[in-house]
C-alpha positions as CSV (number, residue, x, y, z in Angstrom):
1,M,133.8,130.3,157.2
2,G,133.4,127.6,154.6
3,R,133.5,123.7,155.9
4,R,136.6,121.7,155.5
5,Y,137.2,119.0,153.1
6,D,138.3,116.6,155.8
7,N,134.8,117.1,157.4
8,F,132.6,115.6,154.4
9,T,131.0,112.5,154.9
10,E,129.5,110.0,152.3
11,D,126.2,111.6,153.1
12,D,127.7,115.0,151.6
13,Y,128.0,113.4,148.2
14,R,125.6,114.7,145.5
15,P,126.3,113.1,142.0
16,R,126.1,115.7,139.0
17,P,123.3,115.4,136.8
18,N,123.6,113.4,133.9
19,R,123.0,116.2,130.6
20,R,121.7,113.3,128.2
21,G,119.4,112.4,131.0
22,S,118.5,109.2,132.9
23,R,117.2,107.4,130.0
24,P,119.1,104.0,129.6
25,R,121.3,103.3,126.5
26,T,120.5,100.5,124.1
27,K,121.4,99.1,120.7
28,E,118.0,97.7,120.1
29,R,116.0,99.4,117.6
30,P,112.3,99.2,117.2
31,D,110.9,96.4,115.2
32,Y,108.6,97.7,112.3
33,S,108.3,94.9,110.3
34,D,104.6,94.8,110.8
35,A,104.0,98.1,109.7
36,P,102.2,99.0,106.7
37,T,104.0,99.4,103.8
38,A,103.6,102.3,100.7
39,M,104.8,103.8,97.9
40,V,106.1,107.3,97.7
41,T,104.4,109.1,95.0
42,A,105.7,113.0,95.4
43,V,108.3,115.1,97.5
44,D,107.5,118.4,98.8
45,R,109.8,120.5,101.3
46,G,110.2,117.4,103.7
47,R,106.8,116.2,103.4
48,Y,106.0,113.0,101.2
49,R,102.8,111.7,99.9
50,V,102.6,107.8,99.9
51,V,99.8,105.3,98.9
52,L,99.5,102.0,100.9
53,H,100.4,98.8,99.3
54,G,97.2,96.6,99.0
55,A,96.9,92.8,99.9
56,D,98.8,91.7,97.0
57,G,101.8,94.0,97.4
58,S,101.2,96.8,95.0
59,A,100.1,100.3,95.6
60,P,96.3,100.0,94.6
61,V,95.2,102.7,91.9
62,G,92.9,105.1,93.6
63,G,93.8,104.1,97.1
64,P,94.1,107.1,100.0
65,V,97.1,109.2,99.7
66,V,99.0,109.5,103.3
67,T,101.0,112.5,104.1
68,C,104.4,111.5,105.9
69,V,107.1,113.0,107.3
70,R,110.8,110.7,108.0
71,S,111.9,109.4,110.6
72,S,115.0,111.3,112.1
73,R,117.3,108.3,111.8
74,L,116.5,108.4,108.1
75,R,117.5,111.9,107.4
76,R,120.9,111.2,105.7
77,R,118.9,108.9,103.1
78,S,117.4,110.2,100.0
79,I,113.6,109.2,99.7
80,V,112.2,109.8,95.9
81,P,109.2,109.0,94.1
82,G,108.7,105.1,93.5
83,D,110.5,104.3,96.9
84,R,108.8,101.4,98.9
85,V,108.8,102.3,102.5
86,R,107.0,101.2,106.0
87,V,105.0,103.8,107.5
88,V,103.7,104.1,111.3
89,G,100.7,106.3,112.7
90,D,97.9,107.9,111.2
91,T,97.7,106.4,107.8
92,S,93.8,107.1,107.2
93,G,95.0,109.8,104.6
94,A,92.3,112.4,106.4
95,E,92.7,116.1,106.1
96,G,95.3,117.1,108.9
97,T,96.8,113.9,109.6
98,M,100.4,112.7,109.5
99,A,102.1,109.7,109.1
100,R,106.2,108.7,109.5
101,I,108.2,106.8,107.4
102,V,110.4,104.7,109.5
103,E,112.1,102.3,107.3
104,I,113.2,102.3,103.3
105,L,112.5,98.8,101.7
106,P,115.4,97.5,99.2
107,R,115.1,99.1,96.0
108,K,114.9,97.0,92.7
109,T,116.1,99.9,90.3
110,L,117.8,103.3,90.8
111,L,117.6,106.0,88.2
112,R,120.3,108.2,89.0
113,R,122.4,111.2,87.5
114,S,125.3,113.7,88.3
115,A,125.7,117.5,87.4
116,D,128.4,116.0,84.7
117,D,130.5,113.1,84.0
118,T,133.1,114.1,86.6
119,D,131.0,115.0,89.8
120,P,131.2,112.3,92.2
121,T,128.0,113.5,93.8
122,E,124.7,111.5,92.3
123,R,121.3,112.6,92.5
124,V,118.8,110.1,92.9
125,L,115.8,110.7,90.2
126,V,113.5,107.9,91.3
127,A,113.2,104.1,92.7
128,N,111.9,100.9,91.5
129,A,110.6,102.1,88.1
130,D,111.1,99.2,85.5
131,Q,110.7,101.3,82.5
132,L,112.2,104.7,81.1
133,V,110.2,106.8,78.8
134,I,112.7,109.2,76.9
135,V,110.7,111.9,75.7
136,T,112.0,113.9,72.9
137,A,110.6,116.3,70.1
138,A,111.2,115.9,66.5
139,A,111.8,119.7,66.3
140,D,111.4,122.9,68.5
141,P,113.6,121.9,70.2
142,E,115.6,119.8,67.9
143,P,116.5,116.1,69.1
144,S,119.5,116.0,71.8
145,W,121.2,112.9,70.6
146,G,123.6,113.0,73.2
147,L,121.0,113.6,76.0
148,I,118.9,110.6,74.5
149,D,122.1,108.5,74.4
150,R,123.0,109.4,78.2
151,A,119.5,108.5,79.3
152,L,119.9,105.1,77.4
153,V,123.0,104.3,79.3
154,A,121.4,105.4,82.7
155,A,118.4,103.1,82.0
156,F,120.4,99.9,81.1
157,D,122.7,100.6,84.1
158,A,119.6,100.9,86.3
159,G,118.2,97.6,84.7
160,M,115.3,99.4,83.4
161,D,113.7,99.0,79.8
162,P,114.0,102.3,77.9
163,L,111.6,103.8,75.2
164,I,111.6,106.9,73.2
165,A,108.5,108.7,72.7
166,V,108.5,111.5,69.9
167,T,106.5,114.4,70.3
168,K,105.7,117.3,68.1
169,L,105.3,115.5,64.6
170,D,103.2,118.2,63.1
171,L,106.9,120.2,63.0
172,A,109.2,117.2,61.8
173,P,108.8,113.5,60.6
174,I,109.9,110.9,63.0
175,D,112.2,109.5,60.5
176,A,115.4,111.0,61.7
177,I,115.1,109.6,65.0
178,C,113.8,105.9,63.7
179,D,116.9,105.8,61.5
180,Y,119.3,106.9,64.2
181,Y,118.1,104.0,66.3
182,A,117.1,101.5,63.7
183,D,119.8,98.8,65.1
184,A,119.6,99.6,68.7
185,D,117.7,97.8,71.3
186,V,115.0,100.4,71.9
187,T,111.6,100.9,70.8
188,V,110.6,104.5,69.3
189,V,106.9,105.3,69.6
190,P,105.3,108.1,67.6
191,C,103.4,110.7,69.8
192,G,102.4,113.5,67.4
193,F,99.5,116.0,67.9
194,D,96.1,115.7,66.3
195,T,94.3,118.5,64.6
196,A,93.1,119.8,67.8
197,G,96.6,120.0,69.3
198,R,96.5,117.0,71.6
199,P,99.2,114.4,71.6
200,Q,98.2,110.8,70.4
201,V,98.9,108.7,73.0
202,A,97.1,105.0,71.7
203,Q,100.2,103.7,70.8
204,L,102.3,104.6,73.9
205,L,99.5,103.6,76.6
206,P,99.9,99.6,75.9
207,Q,103.7,100.1,76.7
208,L,102.8,101.8,80.1
209,T,100.1,99.5,81.3
210,G,100.8,97.4,84.3
211,R,104.0,99.1,84.8
212,L,105.7,101.8,86.7
213,S,107.2,104.0,84.2
214,V,108.9,107.8,84.5
215,L,109.3,110.5,81.8
216,V,112.6,112.1,81.2
217,G,113.6,114.8,78.7
218,H,114.8,118.2,77.8
219,S,112.4,121.1,79.0
220,G,110.0,121.8,76.5
221,V,109.8,118.6,74.7
222,G,106.3,117.7,76.0
223,K,106.5,115.7,79.0
224,S,103.9,117.1,81.0
225,T,101.6,117.7,78.0
226,L,101.9,114.0,77.8
227,M,101.5,113.4,81.4
228,N,98.2,115.6,81.1
229,E,96.8,113.7,78.0
230,I,97.3,110.2,79.6
231,I,96.3,111.4,83.3
232,P,93.9,114.5,82.9
233,E,93.7,115.0,86.5
234,A,97.6,115.4,86.7
235,D,97.2,119.3,85.7
236,R,100.7,119.7,85.4
237,A,101.9,122.9,84.1
238,T,103.3,123.2,80.7
239,G,104.9,126.0,78.9
240,D,106.3,127.1,75.3
241,V,110.1,126.9,74.1
242,N,112.3,130.2,74.2
243,A,112.2,131.6,70.7
244,V,116.0,132.9,71.3
245,T,117.6,130.1,73.0
246,G,115.7,127.2,71.5
247,R,115.4,125.8,74.8
248,G,112.3,125.1,76.7
249,R,111.2,126.7,80.2
250,H,111.2,124.8,83.4
251,T,107.4,124.4,84.0
252,S,107.7,121.1,86.6
253,S,109.6,121.6,89.5
254,S,109.3,118.5,91.1
255,A,108.8,114.6,90.4
256,L,105.3,113.6,90.6
257,C,103.8,109.7,90.5
258,L,100.2,109.2,89.4
259,P,98.0,106.2,88.8
260,L,97.1,105.4,85.2
261,P,93.5,105.1,84.1
262,S,94.1,101.3,83.7
263,S,96.6,99.8,85.6
264,G,100.3,101.0,86.4
265,W,102.0,104.1,87.4
266,L,103.7,107.1,85.6
267,I,106.2,109.5,87.0
268,D,106.6,112.9,85.3
269,T,110.2,114.6,86.3
270,P,111.3,118.3,86.0
271,G,112.9,118.7,82.7
272,V,117.1,118.1,82.7
273,R,119.6,120.2,80.8
274,S,122.4,117.6,81.2
275,F,122.5,114.0,82.4
276,G,125.9,113.1,84.0
277,L,127.2,109.6,84.1
278,A,130.1,109.7,86.9
279,H,128.4,106.7,88.4
280,V,128.4,104.6,85.4
281,D,131.1,102.3,84.1
282,T,132.4,101.4,80.4
283,D,130.2,98.3,80.4
284,S,127.3,100.1,81.0
285,V,128.0,102.8,78.6
286,L,128.8,100.0,75.9
287,S,125.3,98.4,76.8
288,A,123.4,101.2,75.2
289,F,125.2,100.7,71.9
290,D,123.5,97.2,71.2
291,E,124.9,97.3,67.7
292,L,128.6,97.8,68.5
293,V,128.8,95.4,71.5
294,E,129.9,92.5,69.4
295,A,132.7,94.3,67.4
296,T,134.4,94.7,71.0
297,A,135.1,91.2,71.4
298,D,137.9,91.5,68.4
299,C,139.6,94.7,70.3
300,P,142.8,94.0,72.2
301,R,142.8,93.7,75.8
302,G,142.4,97.1,77.5
303,C,141.4,98.6,74.4
304,T,139.7,102.1,75.4
305,H,137.5,102.2,72.0
306,M,138.7,105.7,71.5
307,A,139.6,106.8,67.7
308,D,143.5,106.7,68.4
309,A,143.4,103.4,69.9
310,P,145.4,100.7,68.1
311,D,143.7,98.0,66.7
312,C,140.2,98.9,68.0
313,A,137.9,96.9,66.1
314,L,135.0,99.5,66.2
315,D,136.1,101.5,62.8
316,A,136.4,98.6,60.6
317,W,133.1,96.9,62.2
318,V,131.4,100.3,61.2
319,A,133.0,100.7,57.9
320,A,131.7,97.4,57.1
321,G,128.2,98.6,57.5
322,R,127.6,96.1,60.4
323,A,126.0,98.6,62.8
324,G,123.5,100.1,60.1
325,E,123.4,103.4,58.3
326,A,123.7,105.2,61.4
327,G,126.8,103.5,62.6
328,A,129.2,106.3,62.4
329,Q,127.1,108.7,64.2
330,R,126.5,106.0,66.8
331,L,130.4,105.3,67.1
332,A,130.9,109.0,67.3
333,S,128.3,109.3,70.3
334,L,130.0,106.3,72.3
335,R,133.5,107.9,71.9
336,R,132.2,111.2,73.2
337,L,130.6,109.6,76.2
338,L,133.7,107.5,77.0
339,S,135.8,110.4,76.6
340,G,133.8,112.3,79.2
341,L,134.2,109.5,81.8
342,Q,137.8,109.3,81.3
343,Q,137.6,105.6,82.4
344,P,139.7,102.5,81.1
345,A,137.6,100.0,79.4
346,Y,137.5,96.5,80.8
């Protein structure tokens, strides 16, 4: 027969074990302010490669590459090439060693894109880059004016300096691209092939020295070929353009950041088919059309700058030749972007 409840005493009390253990709760977090800082150079299936910063706060060229995992409390945050982070653990870079990323430092710039102009989900491409090198071929594949303009918008929105590098000049002259952007605030650099089939990078290298630059462009335009010429040890896979579709085949599957021979870093990214700008507002779109911005001062308040907008000053500005020879094309491109974003002008 079991014991009666009225026979129990304090000595019979047995507390139920805590499922969460006996570790006391605390809101205090470990202090990692003295942990070494580093720059992320590659991301691959949950593993991160970083280069520790030197005494001057920059990532030294030729420094040891450390493999890391991320702290569990950073699992909801994206870590991308160019990120500055704090690391703990074994930072020797020796084979078989592993460190841990415990903090992501504030980002100076952030290059982002979305799947399309209405998709609210942003994809972070790189962080802290100060220059966007938009790579386009003069032919095979033909220049994608829309993609270039979108990349320019993303660069200005991120606070990065844009640069257009033109490849495959043995197939077509650079004139059309130079003419299209003659009145825009962007530098165009030729990177044609020599007689041995290697891209000529003599004019591009001075633009890259001492900077963190990122290459962006369609598949097949020659980004990885440029990377291999500038940094031979990069050994990035290259491919041909599909003869049926006229599009390049994806060869690079992840972004990679490597040191330049002199100073600076270069990030090669996988080829993109689209460059959505759902995160960008109208002012940032206009900033990529420098030759048209001044005209908007004469537009009525709340002007959408579309073709059917009453009293929009852009048409008269272009008709008067104040936006250059490519003004009509550039205005059409601006309006396509604004239409896709479906945002009112400020």
